[in-house]
Structures are given as structure tokens and as C-alpha cells.
Backbone as CSV, one residue per row, in Angstrom:
resi,resn,N_x,N_y,N_z,CA_x,CA_y,CA_z,C_x,C_y,C_z
1,MET,0.859,-1.167,0.000,0.000,0.000,0.000,0.911,1.238,0.000
2,ASP,0.579,2.212,-0.841,1.426,3.387,-0.913,1.203,4.323,0.272
3,PHE,2.104,5.271,0.427,2.093,6.157,1.581,0.815,6.981,1.672
4,VAL,0.330,7.500,0.568,-0.872,8.347,0.603,-2.069,7.556,1.122
5,SER,-2.207,6.318,0.707,-3.303,5.478,1.207,-3.197,5.274,2.711
6,LYS,-1.993,5.002,3.190,-1.783,4.824,4.634,-2.075,6.115,5.383
7,LEU,-1.659,7.249,4.821,-1.908,8.546,5.456,-3.404,8.806,5.565
8,LEU,-4.132,8.573,4.493,-5.582,8.806,4.512,-6.293,7.873,5.483
9,GLN,-5.842,6.636,5.579,-6.424,5.718,6.559,-6.155,6.211,7.977
10,GLY,-4.957,6.713,8.223,-4.624,7.241,9.542,-5.452,8.461,9.894
11,ILE,-5.648,9.353,8.937,-6.452,10.552,9.177,-7.909,10.176,9.430
12,ALA,-8.406,9.187,8.716,-9.795,8.753,8.908,-10.020,8.177,10.309
13,PHE,-8.959,7.714,10.932,-9.022,7.099,12.253,-9.030,8.133,13.377
14,ILE,-8.660,9.379,13.084,-8.495,10.411,14.115,-9.758,10.686,14.920
15,PRO,-10.958,10.813,14.326,-12.138,11.048,15.174,-12.349,9.968,16.238
16,ALA,-12.113,8.719,15.886,-12.261,7.639,16.861,-11.209,7.756,17.957
17,VAL,-9.998,8.151,17.592,-8.927,8.329,18.578,-9.295,9.464,19.534
18,VAL,-9.742,10.589,18.982,-10.122,11.737,19.813,-11.242,11.354,20.770
19,ASN,-12.224,10.648,20.275,-13.338,10.210,21.114,-12.848,9.278,22.225
20,GLY,-11.985,8.349,21.891,-11.451,7.426,22.893,-10.602,8.132,23.933
21,ILE,-9.769,9.065,23.493,-8.929,9.831,24.418,-9.807,10.645,25.367
22,GLU,-10.869,11.229,24.831,-11.785,12.008,25.675,-12.407,11.111,26.740
23,GLY,-12.762,9.890,26.369,-13.323,8.957,27.336,-12.332,8.546,28.408
24,LEU,-11.076,8.390,28.020,-10.044,7.956,28.967,-9.493,9.093,29.816
25,PHE,-9.337,10.265,29.209,-8.668,11.383,29.875,-9.571,12.611,29.986
26,GLY,-10.864,12.416,30.097,-11.824,13.512,30.099,-11.546,14.601,31.107
27,SER,-10.998,14.260,32.259,-10.761,15.269,33.294,-9.408,15.959,33.152
28,ARG,-8.585,15.505,32.239,-7.256,16.097,32.049,-7.349,17.337,31.162
29,SER,-6.243,18.068,31.092,-6.222,19.294,30.293,-6.280,18.969,28.798
30,GLY,-6.674,19.963,28.029,-6.730,19.798,26.579,-5.371,19.470,25.987
31,VAL,-4.329,20.071,26.527,-2.971,19.820,26.040,-2.582,18.362,26.276
32,GLU,-2.906,17.845,27.463,-2.589,16.440,27.759,-3.353,15.499,26.836
33,LYS,-4.625,15.814,26.595,-5.427,14.963,25.703,-4.906,15.033,24.275
34,LYS,-4.526,16.226,23.825,-3.993,16.369,22.471,-2.677,15.613,22.333
35,ASP,-1.799,15.727,23.330,-0.528,15.000,23.297,-0.760,13.496,23.233
36,ALA,-1.740,13.010,24.002,-2.055,11.579,23.984,-2.580,11.169,22.614
37,ALA,-3.461,11.979,22.040,-4.008,11.661,20.712,-2.907,11.671,19.665
38,LEU,-2.038,12.677,19.709,-0.937,12.767,18.748,0.008,11.587,18.892
39,SER,0.290,11.204,20.121,1.161,10.060,20.370,0.540,8.770,19.827
40,PHE,-0.752,8.602,20.076,-1.435,7.397,19.621,-1.475,7.330,18.098
41,VAL,-1.832,8.442,17.456,-1.909,8.467,15.990,-0.523,8.239,15.389
42,SER,0.490,8.867,15.974,1.861,8.684,15.474,2.313,7.233,15.589
43,ALA,1.928,6.583,16.681,2.296,5.178,16.869,1.513,4.270,15.920
44,ALA,0.256,4.626,15.649,-0.581,3.791,14.794,-0.169,3.891,13.324
45,MET,0.327,5.056,12.938,0.788,5.232,11.566,2.262,4.847,11.508
46,PRO,2.688,4.262,10.431,4.092,3.834,10.344,5.030,5.009,10.059
47,LEU,5.108,5.967,10.996,5.913,7.167,10.764,7.395,6.858,10.662
48,GLY,7.872,5.967,11.500,9.295,5.623,11.448,9.709,5.105,10.091
49,ASP,8.908,4.198,9.546,9.199,3.661,8.217,9.086,4.739,7.147
50,ALA,8.103,5.614,7.282,7.905,6.670,6.291,9.066,7.658,6.298
51,VAL,9.627,7.917,7.471,10.767,8.832,7.554,11.998,8.185,6.936
52,THR,12.261,6.921,7.303,13.457,6.266,6.784,13.364,6.000,5.288
53,SER,12.176,5.773,4.775,12.036,5.545,3.330,11.848,6.852,2.566
54,ARG,11.934,7.971,3.279,11.893,9.317,2.704,10.528,9.706,2.136
55,HIS,9.442,9.054,2.595,8.100,9.521,2.251,7.800,10.791,3.034
56,ILE,8.363,10.887,4.225,8.256,12.097,5.049,9.659,12.686,5.113
57,VAL,9.801,13.896,4.574,11.125,14.511,4.549,11.320,15.505,5.690
58,ASP,10.231,15.957,6.314,10.315,16.870,7.450,9.352,16.377,8.526
59,GLU,9.877,15.589,9.448,9.046,14.942,10.459,8.324,15.960,11.347
60,GLU,8.993,17.050,11.692,8.365,18.060,12.552,7.164,18.705,11.866
61,LYS,7.292,19.049,10.595,6.153,19.623,9.855,5.028,18.615,9.729
62,PHE,5.381,17.359,9.533,4.362,16.318,9.423,3.584,16.199,10.728
63,LYS,4.292,16.177,11.850,3.628,16.091,13.152,2.805,17.341,13.429
64,ASP,3.285,18.506,12.982,2.512,19.737,13.124,1.214,19.632,12.330
65,GLY,1.284,19.061,11.141,0.076,18.851,10.337,-0.901,17.910,11.019
66,LEU,-0.396,16.817,11.591,-1.259,15.900,12.336,-1.899,16.610,13.526
67,SER,-1.124,17.444,14.185,-1.637,18.204,15.320,-2.805,19.103,14.889
68,LYS,-2.676,19.711,13.737,-3.740,20.578,13.220,-4.979,19.777,12.834
69,VAL,-4.780,18.577,12.301,-5.920,17.709,11.981,-6.657,17.332,13.267
70,ILE,-5.912,17.033,14.317,-6.521,16.711,15.612,-7.285,17.920,16.145
71,ASP,-6.679,19.113,16.064,-7.365,20.333,16.509,-8.674,20.535,15.745
72,GLY,-8.625,20.359,14.431,-9.824,20.515,13.611,-10.888,19.497,13.945
73,THR,-10.473,18.275,14.207,-11.422,17.227,14.583,-12.109,17.584,15.898
74,VAL,-11.337,18.066,16.868,-11.911,18.468,18.158,-12.903,19.615,17.964
75,LEU,-12.546,20.602,17.136,-13.459,21.713,16.866,-14.769,21.217,16.269
76,CYS,-14.676,20.320,15.292,-15.886,19.779,14.655,-16.734,18.987,15.651
77,LEU,-16.083,18.137,16.435,-16.828,17.341,17.402,-17.452,18.212,18.482
78,ASN,-16.729,19.228,18.945,-17.270,20.106,19.979,-18.424,20.960,19.465
79,ALA,-18.481,21.188,18.174,-19.570,21.972,17.581,-20.777,21.105,17.221
80,SER,-20.679,19.811,17.476,-21.759,18.890,17.111,-22.459,18.365,18.356
81,VAL,-23.458,17.552,18.133,-24.194,16.961,19.249,-23.351,15.966,20.032
82,TRP,-22.204,15.582,19.492,-21.295,14.648,20.174,-20.941,15.189,21.560
83,SER,-20.731,16.514,21.651,-20.289,17.075,22.925,-21.427,17.603,23.787
84,LYS,-22.615,17.584,23.268,-23.757,18.151,23.991,-24.630,17.041,24.553
85,PRO,-25.082,17.191,25.798,-26.033,16.213,26.320,-27.355,16.310,25.554
86,VAL,-27.909,15.186,25.228,-29.170,15.157,24.498,-30.291,15.546,25.443
87,GLN,-31.084,16.524,25.035,-32.202,16.973,25.873,-33.506,16.436,25.291
88,PRO,-34.386,15.929,26.158,-35.633,15.360,25.659,-36.592,16.411,25.143
């Protein structure tokens, strides 16, 4: 499977990761939850292999991009009924 396919699969997984992190670390700070989500996504995606095979040429920029995807996912989820208690 090529790198772009793996990247898209990893990005598609982010909402589930964010939701799971919120369930596990709900009382922790946003920074701690984001760090946990970024760590989990980085571990789930084969970043080490992508760096060594030169699919990722700037690891810091790549991680910054993942961080922004996580931020955007949180914004979308917080703006939806996901974060709001359902009222009868």
C-alpha cells in the first residue's frame, strides 16, 4: 500500500482516537489529551518507516500537520451533538 493510502487511513481514524482519548482522559487538560491523541496516531501510523524511506522529509512539519488535523477534529466534534447532552 502506498504512503498516501496509509496517510488517509490514519487521518480517517483520528475522530475515533479523539473520542477514545476524551473517554479515557476527560478530566485532564486539553494539552494532555492532544498529546495523547498525537502520540497514539503517530504510533498507529508507520511514521518511522515513512521517515526512513523518505516519504516524510520533514518529520516536525508532518507532526505539526497531524496536530492541526486533531485540533480541527476536536473543533468539529465540539460543535456537534457529540459534545452536547441530548435533551428530551
